[in-house]
N, C-alpha and C positions, 0 to 999 in steps of 0.2 A: 350632491348638495347644490341647490340653485344659487347662482351669484346674486348678490343684492343689486337692485335696480339703481343705476346712477342717474343723478339729475343735477342741475345747476341751481344755485340759490344766491341771493344777495342779502347781506346783513342789513337789518332794519336800522334806519337812522334813529338815534336817540339824542335828546338834548341833555347835556351834562353841564355842571357848574365848574368853572375854571378860574384859577388865579395863578399869577406868575410868582414863583418863589423869589423873595428878596434876600434870603439867607439860606444856608444849607439846612435842609430838613430831612429827618428820617421818618418815613411813612410806613405804617403797618398795612400791608396788603394781604390778599389771599395767598400769595406766593411767599410771604415773609416780609421782612423789613427791607425797604428800598430807599435809596438816597435820592433826594431832589437837590440838584445843584442850583446856585443862583442863576436865574434866567430860565430854568426849566418851568414847565407848567404842571400844576397839580390838579388833577381831575377828580371830581366827585360825581358818581353816578346816582341816579334816583334811588338806588338800593342802599346808598351810604358807602359803598365801596370806593376807596380812593387809590390813586396810583399816579406816579410822576411820569411825565413825557418830556423827552428832550425838546428843546426849542425848535430845532430844524424839523424834527419829525412832526411836532404839533402843527407847524405852519404848512407842511405838505399834506397832512391828512385830516385836519379839522378846519371848519369854517365858522368864524364868529357870526352869530345871528343877531346879537344885540349886546349893548354894554350897559 
């Protein structure tokens, strides 16, 4: 059996809607219910999918494009 050809890929950047949680929230995601703590960011993709991201992870992986 032939081995699959390997290659490199970069994830396409997408713009998402974001707000910072001001109180604890429980968010239904594709993986189940997740908790957003105060100060975490809640992201909504253009598909409507939502998920929480810890403050430190958001700041190291996302760039604010406009407010």
